[in-house]
LUMGUMI-368244 format. One line per field, with one value per atom (N, C-alpha, C): x, y, z; residue in one letter; residue number from 1; atom name. Coordinates in nm, 3 decimals, always signed. Atoms other than C-alpha are relative to their C-alpha. Layout:
residues N
c1: [X, ...] .
c2: [Y, ...] .
c3: [Z, ...] .
res: [A, ...] .
n: [NUM, ...] .
atom: [CA, ...] .
END
This chain:
residues 85
c1: [+0.121, -3.350, +0.027, -0.027, -3.326, -0.121, +0.105, -3.520, +0.015, +0.000, -3.616, -0.063, +0.052, -3.646, -0.056, +0.045, -3.688, -0.122, +0.119, -3.977, +0.035, -0.017, -3.986, -0.085, +0.078, -4.101, -0.114, +0.113, -4.426, +0.047, -0.053, -4.229, +0.066, -0.063, -4.028, -0.104, +0.110, -4.349, -0.063, +0.060, -4.494, +0.093, -0.096, -4.175, +0.006, -0.004, -4.165, -0.127, +0.126, -4.531, +0.000, -0.007, -4.471, +0.094, -0.094, -4.172, -0.065, +0.069, -4.381, -0.102, +0.099, -4.659, +0.067, -0.073, -4.407, +0.048, -0.049, -4.253, -0.114, +0.116, -4.594, -0.052, +0.046, -4.692, +0.092, -0.096, -4.374, -0.018, +0.019, -4.424, -0.125, +0.127, -4.785, +0.010, -0.011, -4.708, +0.090, -0.094, -4.410, -0.058, +0.062, -4.598, -0.102, +0.102, -4.885, +0.064, -0.068, -4.642, +0.074, -0.096, -4.417, -0.050, +0.039, -4.595, -0.125, +0.110, -4.813, -0.041, +0.026, -4.792, -0.029, +0.040, -4.985, -0.019, +0.014, -4.964, +0.103, -0.102, -4.664, +0.020, -0.021, -4.568, +0.137, -0.132, -4.226, +0.000, -0.016, -4.130, +0.087, -0.089, -3.986, +0.122, -0.120, -3.640, -0.035, +0.040, -3.795, -0.081, +0.079, -4.045, +0.090, -0.093, -3.766, +0.083, -0.078, -3.557, -0.088, +0.092, -3.859, -0.026, +0.025, -3.934, +0.119, -0.120, -3.575, +0.015, -0.014, -3.561, -0.106, +0.111, -3.900, +0.024, -0.024, -3.813, +0.116, -0.112, -3.482, -0.043, +0.049, -3.654, -0.087, +0.091, -3.924, +0.078, -0.080, -3.671, +0.086, -0.080, -3.449, -0.083, +0.089, -3.742, -0.036, +0.032, -3.837, +0.119, -0.119, -3.478, +0.020, -0.014, -3.465, -0.103, +0.105, -3.796, +0.034, -0.037, -3.672, +0.112, -0.110, -3.351, -0.053, +0.058, -3.552, -0.079, +0.077, -3.783, +0.094, -0.097, -3.479, +0.058, -0.055, -3.333, -0.099, +0.103, -3.660, -0.019, +0.017, -3.695, +0.115, -0.116, -3.342, -0.005, +0.007, -3.393, -0.107, +0.109, -3.718, +0.017, -0.025, -3.565, -0.083, +0.083, -3.779, +0.076, -0.060, -3.712, -0.019, +0.017, -3.675, +0.103, -0.095, -3.489, -0.016, +0.009, -3.401, -0.068, +0.067, -3.612, -0.116, +0.115, -3.906, +0.043, -0.045, -3.710, +0.148] .
c2: [+0.041, +12.537, -0.130, +0.119, +12.282, -0.094, +0.101, +11.961, -0.083, +0.085, +11.760, -0.133, +0.131, +11.394, -0.003, -0.002, +11.475, +0.089, -0.084, +11.717, +0.144, -0.141, +12.095, +0.035, -0.044, +12.270, +0.088, -0.085, +12.463, +0.143, -0.135, +12.787, +0.015, -0.003, +12.703, +0.001, +0.000, +12.630, +0.138, -0.133, +12.966, +0.099, -0.091, +13.149, -0.018, +0.027, +12.979, +0.054, -0.050, +13.064, +0.152, -0.146, +13.429, +0.050, -0.040, +13.450, -0.015, +0.021, +13.309, +0.111, -0.107, +13.560, +0.134, -0.124, +13.846, +0.007, +0.004, +13.741, +0.021, -0.015, +13.713, +0.144, -0.138, +14.056, +0.095, -0.084, +14.216, -0.018, +0.027, +14.047, +0.070, -0.059, +14.164, +0.153, -0.145, +14.522, +0.050, -0.044, +14.553, -0.023, +0.025, +14.395, +0.110, -0.104, +14.640, +0.135, -0.129, +14.932, +0.010, -0.006, +14.837, -0.048, +0.060, +14.632, +0.069, -0.080, +14.847, -0.044, +0.037, +14.698, -0.149, +0.139, +14.377, -0.043, +0.032, +14.380, -0.103, +0.099, +14.144, -0.090, +0.093, +13.843, +0.017, -0.027, +13.990, +0.136, -0.127, +14.264, +0.093, -0.097, +14.581, +0.017, -0.024, +14.684, +0.086, -0.089, +14.961, -0.072, +0.076, +14.723, -0.092, +0.088, +14.479, +0.076, -0.083, +14.756, +0.046, -0.043, +14.883, -0.114, +0.114, +14.534, -0.029, +0.025, +14.482, +0.106, -0.109, +14.823, -0.007, +0.010, +14.779, -0.112, +0.115, +14.435, +0.029, -0.035, +14.567, +0.098, -0.096, +14.861, -0.068, +0.069, +14.641, -0.092, +0.091, +14.383, +0.078, -0.084, +14.657, +0.056, -0.053, +14.810, -0.108, +0.110, +14.472, -0.032, +0.030, +14.406, +0.105, -0.106, +14.744, -0.016, +0.022, +14.673, -0.120, +0.120, +14.329, +0.031, -0.040, +14.478, +0.083, -0.084, +14.737, -0.085, +0.090, +14.467, -0.077, +0.074, +14.270, +0.089, -0.094, +14.578, +0.028, -0.027, +14.655, -0.122, +0.122, +14.293, -0.018, +0.014, +14.289, +0.101, -0.104, +14.619, -0.029, +0.028, +14.499, -0.135, +0.129, +14.167, -0.111, +0.102, +13.971, -0.128, +0.130, +13.604, -0.043, +0.055, +13.405, +0.055, -0.042, +13.463, +0.148, -0.142, +13.821, +0.020, -0.032, +13.979, -0.092, +0.080, +13.833, -0.126, +0.114, +13.602, -0.017] .
c3: [-0.067, +4.856, +0.073, -0.078, +5.133, -0.003, -0.002, +5.143, +0.126, -0.119, +5.445, -0.038, +0.037, +5.368, -0.142, +0.138, +4.999, -0.024, +0.014, +5.062, +0.036, -0.032, +5.057, +0.122, -0.115, +5.370, -0.050, +0.034, +5.371, -0.027, +0.019, +5.404, -0.137, +0.133, +5.091, -0.110, +0.097, +4.902, -0.011, -0.002, +5.007, -0.069, +0.060, +4.910, -0.152, +0.144, +4.569, -0.067, +0.054, +4.510, -0.009, +0.001, +4.603, -0.110, +0.106, +4.366, -0.137, +0.127, +4.082, -0.023, +0.011, +4.152, -0.029, +0.024, +4.165, -0.145, +0.138, +3.833, -0.098, +0.089, +3.669, +0.004, -0.013, +3.803, -0.076, +0.072, +3.668, -0.150, +0.143, +3.331, -0.053, +0.043, +3.309, -0.007, -0.004, +3.410, -0.112, +0.103, +3.175, -0.140, +0.129, +2.885, -0.032, +0.021, +2.930, -0.029, +0.016, +2.951, -0.133, +0.110, +2.660, -0.136, +0.128, +2.394, -0.051, +0.057, +2.173, -0.139, +0.139, +1.822, -0.010, +0.011, +1.771, -0.145, +0.141, +1.391, -0.046, +0.031, +1.401, +0.121, -0.112, +1.607, +0.065, -0.057, +1.691, +0.069, -0.069, +1.933, -0.084, +0.063, +1.788, +0.091, -0.081, +1.905, +0.121, -0.109, +2.115, +0.106, -0.097, +2.275, +0.083, -0.070, +2.364, +0.102, -0.093, +2.519, +0.116, -0.104, +2.709, +0.100, -0.088, +2.846, +0.090, -0.082, +2.961, +0.108, -0.097, +3.127, +0.109, -0.095, +3.291, +0.100, -0.088, +3.430, +0.096, -0.088, +3.566, +0.108, -0.099, +3.736, +0.104, -0.092, +3.886, +0.095, -0.082, +4.008, +0.099, -0.089, +4.151, +0.114, -0.104, +4.337, +0.100, -0.090, +4.478, +0.090, -0.079, +4.590, +0.110, -0.099, +4.766, +0.112, -0.101, +4.943, +0.087, -0.074, +5.044, +0.099, -0.090, +5.189, +0.116, -0.104, +5.380, +0.100, -0.087, +5.517, +0.092, -0.081, +5.635, +0.108, -0.098, +5.807, +0.112, -0.100, +5.983, +0.091, -0.077, +6.090, +0.099, -0.087, +6.232, +0.115, -0.103, +6.419, +0.104, -0.093, +6.570, +0.069, -0.064, +6.672, -0.057, +0.065, +6.427, -0.022, +0.020, +6.397, -0.144, +0.133, +6.083, -0.097, +0.102, +5.759, -0.029, +0.031, +5.673, -0.135, +0.126, +5.401, -0.028, +0.039, +5.221, -0.073, +0.080, +4.989, +0.013] .
res: [M, M, M, S, S, S, F, F, F, R, R, R, G, G, G, G, G, G, R, R, R, K, K, K, S, S, S, E, E, E, E, E, E, E, E, E, D, D, D, V, V, V, M, M, M, Q, Q, Q, S, S, S, M, M, M, M, M, M, I, I, I, K, K, K, L, L, L, T, T, T, M, M, M, S, S, S, I, I, I, N, N, N, K, K, K, Q, Q, Q, C, C, C, F, F, F, S, S, S, E, E, E, C, C, C, V, V, V, K, K, K, D, D, D, F, F, F, S, S, S, T, T, T, D, D, D, K, K, K, L, L, L, S, S, S, Q, Q, Q, G, G, G, E, E, E, G, G, G, Q, Q, Q, C, C, C, L, L, L, R, R, R, G, G, G, C, C, C, A, A, A, Q, Q, Q, R, R, R, Q, Q, Q, S, S, S, G, G, G, A, A, A, F, F, F, A, A, A, A, A, A, M, M, M, N, N, N, D, D, D, L, L, L, T, T, T, A, A, A, Q, Q, Q, I, I, I, S, S, S, Q, Q, Q, K, K, K, S, S, S, G, G, G, G, G, G, A, A, A, G, G, G, A, A, A, P, P, P, G, G, G, M, M, M, F, F, F] .
n: [1, 1, 1, 2, 2, 2, 3, 3, 3, 4, 4, 4, 5, 5, 5, 6, 6, 6, 7, 7, 7, 8, 8, 8, 9, 9, 9, 10, 10, 10, 11, 11, 11, 12, 12, 12, 13, 13, 13, 14, 14, 14, 15, 15, 15, 16, 16, 16, 17, 17, 17, 18, 18, 18, 19, 19, 19, 20, 20, 20, 21, 21, 21, 22, 22, 22, 23, 23, 23, 24, 24, 24, 25, 25, 25, 26, 26, 26, 27, 27, 27, 28, 28, 28, 29, 29, 29, 30, 30, 30, 31, 31, 31, 32, 32, 32, 33, 33, 33, 34, 34, 34, 35, 35, 35, 36, 36, 36, 37, 37, 37, 38, 38, 38, 39, 39, 39, 40, 40, 40, 41, 41, 41, 42, 42, 42, 43, 43, 43, 44, 44, 44, 45, 45, 45, 46, 46, 46, 47, 47, 47, 48, 48, 48, 49, 49, 49, 50, 50, 50, 51, 51, 51, 52, 52, 52, 53, 53, 53, 54, 54, 54, 55, 55, 55, 56, 56, 56, 57, 57, 57, 58, 58, 58, 59, 59, 59, 60, 60, 60, 61, 61, 61, 62, 62, 62, 63, 63, 63, 64, 64, 64, 65, 65, 65, 66, 66, 66, 67, 67, 67, 68, 68, 68, 69, 69, 69, 70, 70, 70, 71, 71, 71, 72, 72, 72, 73, 73, 73, 74, 74, 74, 75, 75, 75, 76, 76, 76, 77, 77, 77, 78, 78, 78, 79, 79, 79, 80, 80, 80, 81, 81, 81, 82, 82, 82, 83, 83, 83, 84, 84, 84, 85, 85, 85] .
atom: [N, CA, C, N, CA, C, N, CA, C, N, CA, C, N, CA, C, N, CA, C, N, CA, C, N, CA, C, N, CA, C, N, CA, C, N, CA, C, N, CA, C, N, CA, C, N, CA, C, N, CA, C, N, CA, C, N, CA, C, N, CA, C, N, CA, C, N, CA, C, N, CA, C, N, CA, C, N, CA, C, N, CA, C, N, CA, C, N, CA, C, N, CA, C, N, CA, C, N, CA, C, N, CA, C, N, CA, C, N, CA, C, N, CA, C, N, CA, C, N, CA, C, N, CA, C, N, CA, C, N, CA, C, N, CA, C, N, CA, C, N, CA, C, N, CA, C, N, CA, C, N, CA, C, N, CA, C, N, CA, C, N, CA, C, N, CA, C, N, CA, C, N, CA, C, N, CA, C, N, CA, C, N, CA, C, N, CA, C, N, CA, C, N, CA, C, N, CA, C, N, CA, C, N, CA, C, N, CA, C, N, CA, C, N, CA, C, N, CA, C, N, CA, C, N, CA, C, N, CA, C, N, CA, C, N, CA, C, N, CA, C, N, CA, C, N, CA, C, N, CA, C, N, CA, C, N, CA, C, N, CA, C, N, CA, C, N, CA, C, N, CA, C, N, CA, C, N, CA, C, N, CA, C, N, CA, C, N, CA, C, N, CA, C, N, CA, C] .
END
């Protein structure tokens, strides 16, 4: 992340905010999908595996979408950084 005069640019702030929102969304979706037993304060082995797999799938899907966005932007002559992040 580049800084100009010790300050982040507005674009960098927006990108960081979007990454935080994406991470929170993935966490929420995967938690809802995977965690079913609230009788203990620890995840079962199956819940932990489910969470890891879910997060990997979600992150992979996002990366593929980001690559596609970059390709479309390049083909259309879009300016700016390739991809969303």
